[in-house]
Structures are given as C-alpha cells and as structure tokens.
C-alpha positions as a Markdown table, in Angstrom:
| # | Residue | x | y | z |
|---|---|---|---|---|
| 1 | Met | 19.1 | 4.3 | 18.0 |
| 2 | Ala | 22.8 | 4.0 | 17.8 |
| 3 | Lys | 23.2 | 7.0 | 20.0 |
| 4 | Gln | 20.8 | 5.6 | 22.5 |
| 5 | His | 22.9 | 2.5 | 22.8 |
| 6 | Asp | 25.9 | 4.3 | 22.9 |
| 7 | Asn | 27.6 | 2.9 | 19.9 |
| 8 | Gln | 29.6 | 5.3 | 18.6 |
| 9 | Arg | 31.3 | 3.4 | 15.5 |
| 10 | Arg | 27.6 | 2.9 | 14.6 |
| 11 | Val | 27.0 | 6.5 | 15.0 |
| 12 | Thr | 30.0 | 7.5 | 13.2 |
| 13 | Gly | 29.3 | 5.2 | 10.3 |
| 14 | Leu | 26.3 | 6.6 | 10.1 |
| 15 | Glu | 26.9 | 10.3 | 10.0 |
| 16 | Arg | 29.3 | 10.0 | 7.5 |
| 17 | Ala | 26.8 | 8.1 | 5.2 |
| 18 | Leu | 24.0 | 10.8 | 5.2 |
| 19 | Thr | 27.3 | 13.3 | 4.7 |
| 20 | Glu | 28.2 | 11.1 | 1.4 |
| 21 | Val | 24.4 | 11.0 | 0.6 |
| 22 | Arg | 23.8 | 14.7 | 1.2 |
| 23 | Ala | 26.6 | 15.7 | -1.0 |
| 24 | Asn | 26.5 | 13.4 | -3.9 |
| 25 | Cys | 22.5 | 12.6 | -4.2 |
| 26 | Thr | 21.2 | 15.6 | -5.9 |
| 27 | Asp | 17.5 | 16.0 | -7.7 |
| 28 | Glu | 19.7 | 16.9 | -11.0 |
| 29 | Lys | 21.8 | 13.1 | -10.3 |
| 30 | Leu | 18.8 | 11.4 | -9.4 |
| 31 | Lys | 16.7 | 12.7 | -12.8 |
| 32 | Ser | 19.9 | 12.4 | -15.0 |
| 33 | Ala | 20.0 | 8.6 | -13.7 |
| 34 | His | 16.5 | 8.2 | -14.1 |
| 35 | Ala | 16.7 | 9.4 | -17.5 |
| 36 | Glu | 19.7 | 6.8 | -18.7 |
| 37 | Arg | 17.5 | 4.2 | -17.5 |
| 38 | Ile | 14.6 | 5.2 | -19.7 |
| 39 | Glu | 16.5 | 5.5 | -22.7 |
| 40 | Ala | 18.2 | 2.1 | -22.0 |
| 41 | Gln | 14.9 | 0.5 | -21.8 |
| 42 | Gln | 13.8 | 2.1 | -25.3 |
| 43 | His | 17.0 | 0.9 | -26.8 |
| 44 | Lys | 15.9 | -2.9 | -25.2 |
| 45 | Val | 12.2 | -2.0 | -26.7 |
| 46 | Ala | 13.7 | -1.2 | -30.1 |
| 47 | Glu | 16.2 | -4.1 | -30.2 |
| 48 | Arg | 13.1 | -6.5 | -29.1 |
| 49 | Lys | 11.2 | -5.4 | -31.7 |
| 50 | Arg | 13.7 | -5.8 | -34.0 |
| 51 | Glu | 14.2 | -9.6 | -33.1 |
| 52 | Leu | 10.8 | -10.1 | -33.4 |
| 53 | Gln | 10.1 | -8.7 | -36.9 |
| 54 | Gln | 13.5 | -10.7 | -38.1 |
| 55 | Asp | 12.0 | -13.9 | -36.6 |
| 56 | Arg | 8.8 | -13.1 | -38.7 |
| 57 | Gln | 10.9 | -12.4 | -41.9 |
| 58 | Glu | 12.8 | -15.6 | -41.8 |
| 59 | Gly | 9.6 | -17.6 | -41.2 |
| 60 | Lys | 10.6 | -18.9 | -37.8 |
| 61 | Asp | 8.0 | -21.4 | -36.0 |
| 62 | Gln | 5.3 | -19.9 | -33.6 |
| 63 | Glu | 7.1 | -21.1 | -30.5 |
| 64 | Lys | 10.1 | -18.7 | -31.3 |
| 65 | Ile | 7.6 | -16.0 | -32.6 |
| 66 | Gly | 5.7 | -16.2 | -29.8 |
| 67 | Lys | 8.7 | -16.1 | -27.1 |
| 68 | Arg | 9.8 | -12.8 | -28.7 |
| 69 | Glu | 6.6 | -11.5 | -28.5 |
| 70 | Arg | 6.3 | -12.3 | -24.9 |
| 71 | Lys | 10.1 | -10.9 | -24.4 |
| 72 | Leu | 9.1 | -7.7 | -26.2 |
| 73 | Glu | 5.8 | -7.1 | -24.1 |
| 74 | Glu | 7.8 | -7.4 | -21.1 |
| 75 | Ala | 10.2 | -4.7 | -22.2 |
| 76 | Arg | 7.0 | -2.5 | -23.0 |
| 77 | Gln | 5.7 | -2.9 | -19.6 |
| 78 | Glu | 9.2 | -2.1 | -17.7 |
| 79 | Leu | 9.3 | 1.1 | -19.9 |
| 80 | Lys | 5.9 | 2.0 | -18.8 |
| 81 | Lys | 6.8 | 1.4 | -15.7 |
| 82 | Leu | 10.1 | 3.4 | -15.4 |
| 83 | Gln | 8.1 | 6.1 | -17.4 |
| 84 | Ala | 5.3 | 6.4 | -14.5 |
| 85 | Glu | 8.1 | 6.9 | -12.0 |
| 86 | Pro | 9.0 | 10.3 | -10.7 |
| 87 | Tyr | 12.7 | 9.7 | -10.8 |
C-alpha cells in the first residue's frame, strides 16, 4: 500500500520493522515468553489460594471471603486460557 502511494518513508519504516521481527521473533522466544506468562499466572493462582485460606483461618466475614474466592476463580480462568493458547 505504501509502495502504491509512493510513500518511501513509510516503506522504509515497514521494511525495517519486518527485518527486526524476522531477526528477533522466533518460535523459541515466543514459546519461552508464553511459558513465563503461564508460570507467572500459576504463582498468582497459588497466591490467591493462600490469601483465601488465610482469610478463612482468621475467620474473616463472608463478603471478604467471597471476594477472595472470585479473585481466585478469575486467576484460574486466566491460567486455563493461557494454557489453552498454543503460544
């Protein structure tokens, strides 16, 4: 499109971006980044579980416990979503 409209600055910028993507965006890097996101989300789920358990042990009110349960469920759903993605 940029070539059709003789926009050389845009063509140069797009070609540079494509070169960088080809050089830096490999399957291994994508898989590694995806694995890191999954691991971070697993830590978040574990943290939410600990918070919920602590609130239950301390006898916090049902509203607080319900809030922790919702946060835990959201974290679990996000983890499932990440695990279902190829990378």
